[in-house]
N, CA, C and O of each residue as an XYZ file, in Angstrom:
372
protein
N       0.922     -1.129     -0.025
C       0.007     -0.081     -0.009
C       1.012      1.189     -0.010
O       2.045      1.262      0.655
N       0.538      2.105     -0.829
C       1.222      3.460     -0.940
C       1.065      4.277      0.437
O       0.150      4.131      1.248
N       2.140      5.159      0.531
C       2.244      6.056      1.668
C       1.167      7.087      1.494
O       0.936      7.605      0.401
N       0.530      7.365      2.566
C      -0.535      8.545      2.455
C       0.228      9.859      2.470
O       0.593     10.322      3.550
N       0.477     10.456      1.380
C       1.179     11.568      1.106
C       0.585     12.961      1.676
O       1.213     14.019      1.690
N      -0.623     12.791      2.104
C      -1.379     14.052      2.567
C      -0.834     14.456      4.128
O      -0.943     15.575      4.627
N      -0.266     13.356      4.724
C       0.301     13.629      6.161
C       1.690     13.878      5.940
O       2.423     12.988      5.509
N       2.123     15.083      6.217
C       3.629     15.407      6.047
C       4.575     14.897      7.045
O       5.769     15.189      6.971
N       4.121     14.179      7.938
C       4.963     13.619      9.078
C       6.185     12.852      8.527
O       6.237     12.496      7.349
N       7.180     12.607      9.434
C       8.430     12.067      8.903
C       8.202     10.520      8.484
O       7.327      9.822      8.996
N       9.027     10.110      7.570
C       8.893      8.755      7.097
C      10.354      8.144      7.147
O      11.380      8.819      7.230
N      10.288      6.738      7.083
C      11.687      5.968      7.163
C      11.305      4.859      5.984
O      10.195      4.407      5.704
N      12.452      4.606      5.457
C      12.523      3.442      4.501
C      12.659      2.171      5.121
O      13.609      1.991      5.883
N      11.727      1.139      4.869
C      11.763     -0.236      5.515
C      11.797     -1.166      4.486
O      11.664     -0.812      3.315
N      11.964     -2.332      4.814
C      11.694     -3.622      4.248
C      10.599     -4.254      4.916
O      10.606     -4.464      6.129
N       9.627     -4.572      4.126
C       8.377     -5.277      4.745
C       8.495     -6.698      4.286
O       8.831     -7.016      3.145
N       8.193     -7.537      5.259
C       8.477     -8.990      5.088
C       7.039     -9.729      5.059
O       6.215     -9.469      5.935
N       6.787    -10.558      4.141
C       5.555    -11.389      4.028
C       5.921    -12.819      3.726
O       6.870    -13.154      3.018
N       4.940    -13.761      4.431
C       5.146    -15.110      4.094
C       4.904    -15.440      2.737
O       3.878    -15.015      2.207
N       5.689    -16.125      2.115
C       5.400    -16.616      0.679
C       4.137    -17.374      0.532
O       3.348    -16.991     -0.331
N       3.866    -18.321      1.206
C       2.623    -19.154      1.019
C       1.531    -18.528      1.361
O       0.548    -18.710      0.644
N       1.424    -17.714      2.431
C       0.054    -17.171      2.757
C      -0.061    -15.648      2.591
O      -1.121    -15.055      2.795
N       1.065    -15.046      2.215
C       1.020    -13.490      2.043
C       0.862    -12.804      3.339
O       0.761    -11.577      3.362
N       0.830    -13.626      4.604
C       0.667    -12.922      5.760
C       1.839    -11.986      6.129
O       2.998    -12.300      5.856
N       1.531    -10.859      6.739
C       2.477     -9.924      7.057
C       3.529    -10.501      8.312
O       3.089    -11.092      9.299
N       4.775    -10.260      8.122
C       5.741    -10.838      9.250
C       6.227     -9.716      9.954
O       5.948     -9.635     11.150
N       6.961     -8.765      9.374
C       7.610     -7.747     10.142
C       8.099     -6.467      9.210
O       8.140     -6.575      7.985
N       8.433     -5.354      9.835
C       9.059     -4.249      9.031
C      10.341     -4.188      9.568
O      10.450     -4.345     10.784
N      11.452     -3.964      8.808
C      12.926     -3.958      9.159
C      13.230     -2.513      8.525
O      12.988     -2.210      7.357
N      13.760     -1.733      9.425
C      14.102     -0.231      9.207
C      15.372     -0.432      8.410
O      16.130     -1.352      8.716
N      15.653      0.411      7.365
C      16.774      0.353      6.527
C      17.493      1.429      7.210
O      16.958      2.469      7.595
N      19.016      1.063      7.373
C      19.898      2.076      8.165
C      20.677      2.800      7.016
O      21.237      3.874      7.237
N      20.709      2.177      5.741
C      21.736      2.812      4.525
C      20.848      3.177      3.469
O      21.075      2.631      2.390
N      19.866      3.994      3.529
C      18.861      4.359      2.346
C      19.610      5.496      1.543
O      20.123      6.467      2.099
N      19.620      5.297      0.298
C      20.304      6.284     -0.539
C      19.048      6.352     -1.675
O      18.927      5.396     -2.441
N      18.287      7.288     -1.751
C      17.291      7.419     -2.723
C      17.741      7.323     -4.162
O      17.139      6.599     -4.954
N      18.813      8.058     -4.518
C      19.223      7.922     -5.832
C      19.789      6.456     -6.176
O      19.564      5.961     -7.280
N      20.503      5.805     -5.231
C      20.988      4.402     -5.536
C      19.642      3.547     -5.668
O      19.593      2.774     -6.625
N      18.551      3.609     -4.807
C      17.521      2.943     -4.886
C      16.710      3.188     -6.154
O      16.225      2.262     -6.802
N      16.582      4.492     -6.486
C      15.877      4.700     -7.797
C      16.586      4.160     -9.006
O      15.932      3.659     -9.920
N      17.955      4.244     -9.052
C      18.596      3.614    -10.012
C      18.554      2.005    -10.271
O      18.727      1.436    -11.349
N      18.296      1.458     -9.081
C      18.304     -0.103     -9.023
C      16.902     -0.598     -9.272
O      16.730     -1.673     -9.847
N      15.839      0.185     -8.837
C      14.502     -0.405     -8.938
C      13.791      0.460    -10.133
O      14.183      1.571    -10.491
N      12.882     -0.116    -10.585
C      12.228      0.542    -11.817
C      11.284      1.492    -11.388
O      10.105      1.140    -11.425
N      11.561      2.651    -10.978
C      10.699      3.745    -10.348
C      10.207      4.589    -11.387
O      10.942      5.205    -12.159
N       8.744      4.620    -11.408
C       8.308      5.456    -12.671
C       8.395      6.935    -12.195
O       8.571      7.279    -11.026
N       8.243      7.780    -13.288
C       8.485      9.295    -12.972
C       7.454      9.921    -11.955
O       7.792     10.861    -11.236
N       6.246      9.401    -11.913
C       5.398      9.929    -11.124
C       5.538      9.530     -9.499
O       4.687      9.898     -8.689
N       6.755      8.706     -9.103
C       6.990      8.326     -7.846
C       8.361      8.770     -7.592
O       9.189      7.896     -7.335
N       8.730     10.005     -7.625
C      10.266     10.483     -7.598
C      10.980     10.182     -6.180
O      12.182      9.937     -6.076
N      10.037     10.238     -5.068
C      10.457     10.002     -3.840
C      10.318      8.524     -3.357
O      10.566      8.183     -2.200
N       9.916      7.708     -4.300
C       9.661      6.159     -3.901
C       8.637      6.014     -2.746
O       8.964      5.299     -1.799
N       7.427      6.626     -2.736
C       6.485      6.444     -1.753
C       5.755      5.147     -1.901
O       5.146      4.647     -0.955
N       5.825      4.522     -3.265
C       5.126      3.230     -3.468
C       6.034      2.187     -2.798
O       7.020      2.449     -2.109
N       5.584      1.031     -3.084
C       6.474     -0.242     -2.610
C       6.909     -0.809     -3.762
O       6.234     -0.731     -4.789
N       8.310     -1.560     -3.708
C       8.909     -2.136     -4.699
C       9.338     -3.432     -4.232
O       9.904     -3.541     -3.144
N       9.089     -4.512     -5.049
C       9.511     -5.735     -4.711
C      10.976     -6.134     -4.723
O      11.616     -5.847     -5.734
N      11.563     -6.740     -3.760
C      12.982     -6.929     -3.842
C      13.271     -8.413     -4.327
O      12.607     -9.380     -3.955
N      14.166     -8.463     -5.057
C      14.471     -9.941     -5.758
C      15.948    -10.059     -5.549
O      16.689     -9.116     -5.268
N      16.323    -11.364     -5.720
C      17.838    -11.610     -5.558
C      18.789    -10.625     -6.283
O      19.878    -10.265     -5.835
N      18.262    -10.247     -7.417
C      19.132     -9.373     -8.219
C      19.504     -8.048     -7.383
O      20.550     -7.458     -7.652
N      18.734     -7.627     -6.471
C      18.700     -6.492     -5.748
C      19.762     -6.457     -4.631
O      20.194     -5.393     -4.188
N      20.159     -7.655     -4.199
C      20.963     -7.873     -3.120
C      22.250     -7.056     -3.038
O      22.679     -6.895     -1.895
N      22.922     -6.529     -4.006
C      24.003     -5.604     -3.639
C      23.597     -4.276     -3.027
O      24.388     -3.607     -2.362
N      22.575     -3.978     -3.222
C      21.891     -2.680     -2.584
C      21.720     -2.840     -1.219
O      21.702     -1.830     -0.515
N      21.581     -4.038     -0.681
C      21.394     -4.447      0.853
C      22.456     -4.996      1.458
O      22.232     -5.654      2.474
N      23.733     -4.867      1.018
C      24.878     -5.641      1.598
C      25.309     -4.990      2.931
O      25.886     -5.610      3.823
N      25.001     -3.782      2.981
C      25.282     -3.001      4.361
C      24.220     -3.014      5.423
O      24.339     -2.452      6.511
N      23.209     -3.673      5.041
C      21.935     -3.924      5.925
C      22.120     -5.389      6.549
O      22.560     -6.323      5.879
N      21.729     -5.509      7.951
C      21.685     -6.629      8.659
C      20.416     -7.453      8.430
O      19.696     -7.676      9.404
N      20.044     -7.978      7.082
C      18.957     -8.642      6.862
C      19.318     -9.877      6.234
O      20.079     -9.960      5.269
N      18.667    -10.979      6.894
C      18.841    -12.363      6.292
C      17.694    -12.715      5.372
O      16.636    -13.152      5.823
N      17.902    -12.527      4.100
C      16.873    -12.724      3.026
C      16.646    -14.207      2.894
O      17.640    -14.919      2.756
N      15.661    -14.654      2.915
C      15.086    -16.204      2.635
C      14.153    -16.129      1.452
O      12.956    -16.294      1.686
N      14.545    -15.898      0.195
C      13.583    -15.727     -0.911
C      12.739    -17.074     -1.051
O      11.632    -17.037     -1.588
N      13.200    -18.091     -0.633
C      12.111    -19.333     -0.658
C      11.171    -19.455      0.268
O      10.279    -20.291      0.129
N      11.238    -18.589      1.412
C      10.216    -18.571      2.466
C       9.417    -17.027      2.380
O       8.214    -17.009      2.639
N       9.975    -16.004      2.086
C       9.265    -14.904      2.287
C       9.398    -13.987      1.050
O      10.287    -14.156      0.216
N       8.441    -12.975      0.969
C       8.475    -12.013     -0.203
C       8.828    -10.649      0.449
O       8.371    -10.394      1.563
N       9.628     -9.756     -0.206
C      10.165     -8.631      0.515
C       9.973     -7.373     -0.293
O      10.140     -7.400     -1.513
N       9.641     -6.317      0.315
C       9.290     -5.082     -0.466
C      10.099     -4.065      0.259
O      10.312     -4.172      1.467
N      10.600     -2.976     -0.534
C      11.151     -1.669      0.098
C       9.966     -0.706     -0.061
O       9.271     -0.617     -1.073
N       9.829     -0.019      1.032
C       8.631      0.981      0.994
C       8.833      2.032      2.218
O       9.712      1.871      3.064
N       8.021      3.010      2.222
C       7.919      3.997      3.179
C       7.144      3.529      4.421
O       6.254      2.689      4.290
N       7.438      4.023      5.570
C       6.632      3.869      6.850
C       6.603      5.122      7.488
O       7.582      5.865      7.418
N       5.553      5.447      8.123
C       5.308      6.741      8.855
C       6.034      6.430     10.295
O       5.770      5.436     10.971
N       6.977      7.424     10.650
C       7.547      7.284     12.026
C       6.585      7.844     13.031
O       6.104      8.970     12.909
N       6.318      7.049     14.010
C       5.446      7.390     15.058
C       6.144      8.663     15.882
O       7.298      8.689     16.310
N       5.173      9.672     15.985
C       5.625     10.925     16.727
C       5.653     10.628     18.310
O       4.660     10.132     18.842
N       6.675     10.902     18.967
C       6.677     10.696     20.377
C       5.676     11.719     21.079
O       5.689     12.914     20.784
N       4.892     11.233     21.931
C       3.956     12.309     22.553
C       4.639     12.876     23.901
O       5.263     12.211     24.729
N       4.418     14.035     23.923
C       5.248     15.013     25.097
C       4.310     14.834     26.276
O       3.328     15.569     26.380
N       4.566     13.902     27.157
C       3.665     13.786     28.468
C       3.930     14.686     29.449
O       3.281     14.668     30.495
């Protein structure tokens, strides 16, 4: 699902993980080394998504992009996407 661009709150790029058999959501993994220009050059990003707010499926050919991340990809068990997630704002109590 694409990010709601009407809310201007901060975002973070993440890898979303889903079970391959059931498509059930497993977890979000925050990306520590995201470079918009590198990701746009690697993924087929259309002109109408210059900030990569949509989600993009990760395949084994994309692995060089993730070499500095601590993610154990298991493509036989899971489906992975790079996408945006809204950062929860801390409440000042």
